[in-house]
N, C-alpha and C positions, 0 to 999 in steps of 0.2 A: 617422546614428548609430543603433545598435541597442542598447537596454538589454536584456541577456539573462538577468539574474538572475531565476530563476523562483520559488525560495523561499529564505528566509534561513536556515531551520533545518530540519534532518532528523536525527532521532536513532534509533538502533537500540539497544534495551535488551533484554537477555535472559540467560538461563542455559541451560546444557546439563546434562541428566541429573539433575534432582532425583529421588532415589531413595527409595522406601519398600518394602522387601522386594524382590519381583520386578517391581515396577511402577516405571517411570520416566516423568518429564514434563519437557518443555523448552518453557517459554513464552517468547515473543518479542514485544516491543512496539515498533511503528513510530510515531513521532510526527512528523508533517509540519506545518511552519509554513504560514502563509498563502502561497498561490500567486499570483504576479503574472503577468499577461499582458505580453508584451514590448511596450514602447513604441517607436514608430518616428517619427522626426522627418522632415519634408519639407524641401524646399530652402529654404524661408523660415525654418525653425528652430523651428516650432511643435511641440511634443510633446503628443500626446494624453495625457489623464489616464489613468494606468495603472489597469486594472481588476484585480479579484482574487477568488479563491475563498477561502473559509475553509479552514483546516488541518483535519487529521483525525488520528485515532489508530486503528491497526489492531492486533489481538491475533491472533497466530498460535501454535498450540500443537501439539506433537508428543507423543504418548503411546505407550508400549510396555508390554506385559506379557510378561515372559519366563517362560512357564509351566514350562518344563523347559529343560535345556541344548540340546536339539535343536529346541524349538518356541517361537515367539514370535508375538504378534499386535500390530499397530501401527495407529495412526490419525494422520493430519495434518490439522489443521483450520486453514483459512485464513480471515481475517476472522471470527473465532470470535464476535464481538459483532454480526455482520451489519450493519456500518456502511454507510450509503449515502454514497458520495463519488464525486467526479469529478476528472479531471486535465485539465490544460490542453494546448493545442496552439498552435503558432506562429500569429500573425496572427488570433487569435480575437477576436471582438467580442461581449461578453456582452449588449449592448443589442440584438442581432439574433439571435433564436433560430434562424432559418433562414439558414445561411451555407454557403459551400463547405467550410468546416472546421466540425466539430461544435461545439455549444454545450456543451463540457465532455464529454469521453469518460467515459461511465458505466463505472465499474470493477466488478470481480467481487463478487457477494454471498458469503455464507458457502459455503464448499466443504469437503467432507470426502472424503478418500481413505484407504483402508485396505487392509490386506493381512496376510499372515502370512509368516513365515520358517520353513523347515524345513532344518536342517543335518544332513547324513549323517554 
């Protein structure tokens, strides 16, 4: 028997296009509940105690300044609060830091991507 529920709660909360003049902003919040590692039973029926990582919250923000009708500048910020978080993989054991599967995959730190649009 394999218990596959990784997290009980995952919420995406956000809005698109909060505007103030020519400036717009779209914040999005991701709330992840506690992540559980899969429990696997053997032929005797013993189920190891499930291990877990704490949940996390990520804030992603998109901003745009429409300077003119032809020109705009934008930026997308992922993990804007620079949260340290990890995600789980199948058959991971948090009691062993060196395993064939990672001890929680480290996820991306803050990232910023930007650019400009020019319409002819």
